[in-house]
N, C-alpha and C positions, 0 to 999 in steps of 0.2 A: 045121415047125420043131422036131420032136421032139429033134433033136440039141441044141437050146437049152433043152430042158425045157418046151416049149410043145406041148400036145396038143390034139386036136380037142375042142371044148367048153369049153376054158379061157377065162377072162376076162382081158383084158389091161388094165393101167392104163398109159395113154400120156400123157406129159408133153410138151406142145408148147413149153414154155419151156426145156427142157433142150437144150443144143446137141448135135448129133450128132457123134460122133467115131469114129475107126477102131475097129472091134470092137463097137460098140453095135448092139443089135437095134432096128430102126426100123420104123415104119409109113410106107410110101412110096406115092405115087401114080405109077404108071407108065402112060403113055399113057391116062390117065383111069381106071385100075383100081387099087384098093387091094391092097397086098401086105405081108407081114411078112417081112423079110430082115435079114441082118447086113451092116452097112456095113463094107466092107473095102478097105483101101488095097493096091494091087498095083503092081508096077513100071510097068504100062501105064496106071494111073489107078485111080479109085474104081470099085468094083462093088457091087452088091447080091447077096450070096451066100446061097443056100439052105443049110440044114443037112442036106439030103437029096441024095445023089449023083445021083438021077434028074432033078433040076431044075437047068438050067444057070444060071450067074450072069448078071446083067443089067449090062452095062457102062453107066456113067453118062457119056454123051458128048453132043455137040451134036445128034446125030441122034435121040436118044431124049428124050421129054418125061418127066423124072423130078423129082418134088418130095418132099422129106422132110417128112412130115406131123407126125411126133413120134417121141419115143424111148420104148421100152417100159421102164417102171421096175419093174413088178410083174406077176407071173403068178399068177392065182388058179385053182387046180385044182378042178374039180367033184368032189364026193364020189361 
């Protein structure tokens, strides 16, 4: 998620009480695995989009088990 200012080793503050909206960076559980992605509305529906072009977006549909775990509210960079 370097395009979102999140780098390897950073600490994320995640608020589970904040509603997820289009454009927010979220922690999601996809098929049982945690991931950090940007929640994005497209004409085809909602997707979890990576900020790196090498990683394809994940469509949120009936065939994929996706749960939004929380919204990233702060990023703490390691010195």
